[in-house]
PLY file of the C-alpha trace (Angstrom):
ply
format ascii 1.0
element vertex 88
property float x
property float y
property float z
element edge 87
property int vertex1
property int vertex2
end_header
-32.16 48.93 21.34
-34.22 45.78 21.67
-31.14 43.68 20.91
-29.12 45.37 23.61
-31.79 44.69 26.24
-31.92 41.09 25.12
-28.13 40.80 25.43
-28.28 42.28 28.92
-30.96 39.80 29.95
-28.98 36.87 28.52
-25.77 38.10 30.16
-27.55 38.54 33.49
-29.07 35.05 33.23
-25.69 33.53 32.43
-24.12 35.42 35.33
-26.73 34.14 37.75
-26.29 30.60 36.42
-22.49 30.79 36.83
-22.80 32.11 40.39
-25.33 29.40 41.27
-23.10 26.67 39.86
-20.07 28.07 41.66
-21.89 28.11 44.99
-23.11 24.59 44.41
-19.57 23.44 43.66
-18.28 25.11 46.84
-20.84 23.23 48.90
-19.75 19.97 47.29
-16.09 20.69 47.99
-16.90 21.60 51.59
-18.58 18.22 52.05
-15.62 16.44 50.45
-13.14 18.32 52.62
-15.22 17.53 55.70
-15.14 13.83 54.80
-11.40 13.91 54.17
-10.77 15.77 57.44
-12.86 13.21 59.29
-10.82 10.35 57.84
-7.58 12.16 58.68
-8.75 12.60 62.26
-9.52 8.88 62.49
-6.08 8.01 61.12
-4.43 10.42 63.53
-6.22 8.74 66.44
-5.06 5.31 65.24
-1.48 6.51 64.82
-1.46 7.98 68.33
-2.79 4.70 69.71
-0.13 2.74 67.85
2.58 5.08 69.13
1.39 4.57 72.72
1.36 0.80 72.23
4.87 0.91 70.80
6.10 2.99 73.74
4.54 0.54 76.19
6.14 -2.42 74.38
9.50 -0.63 74.42
9.29 -0.09 78.18
8.38 -3.74 78.73
11.32 -4.84 76.59
13.69 -2.61 78.55
12.46 -4.09 81.84
12.90 -7.61 80.47
16.44 -6.74 79.37
17.25 -5.45 82.85
15.98 -8.69 84.39
18.08 -10.71 81.93
21.15 -8.66 82.78
20.58 -9.35 86.51
20.18 -13.05 85.83
23.31 -13.11 83.67
25.42 -11.58 86.42
24.05 -14.13 88.92
24.79 -17.01 86.51
28.35 -15.72 86.08
28.79 -15.59 89.87
27.56 -19.15 90.20
29.82 -20.38 87.40
32.86 -18.61 88.91
32.25 -19.99 92.40
34.40 -22.93 93.49
32.83 -26.29 92.90
31.48 -28.16 95.88
32.46 -31.67 96.48
29.56 -34.06 96.28
28.42 -35.56 99.54
28.60 -39.21 100.11
0 1
1 2
2 3
3 4
4 5
5 6
6 7
7 8
8 9
9 10
10 11
11 12
12 13
13 14
14 15
15 16
16 17
17 18
18 19
19 20
20 21
21 22
22 23
23 24
24 25
25 26
26 27
27 28
28 29
29 30
30 31
31 32
32 33
33 34
34 35
35 36
36 37
37 38
38 39
39 40
40 41
41 42
42 43
43 44
44 45
45 46
46 47
47 48
48 49
49 50
50 51
51 52
52 53
53 54
54 55
55 56
56 57
57 58
58 59
59 60
60 61
61 62
62 63
63 64
64 65
65 66
66 67
67 68
68 69
69 70
70 71
71 72
72 73
73 74
74 75
75 76
76 77
77 78
78 79
79 80
80 81
81 82
82 83
83 84
84 85
85 86
86 87
């Protein structure tokens, strides 16, 4: 009977140790996940900023292209116009 009580005590001690280690590991993983999530949030913010900058650059490029198209049509009009005779 003494051996059985000893086995129960050892088993209980091992069980408590396993539970304690498991809880400690969970806390460590929670901290790691929190760190990873924080870095992902930072990257997401940077990506959103880059996307906004790209959209702004795209709009500026489209406006510049429109101005070039207007200038091109004016240049074509001037080139197609009859030549003036020089004065003098």
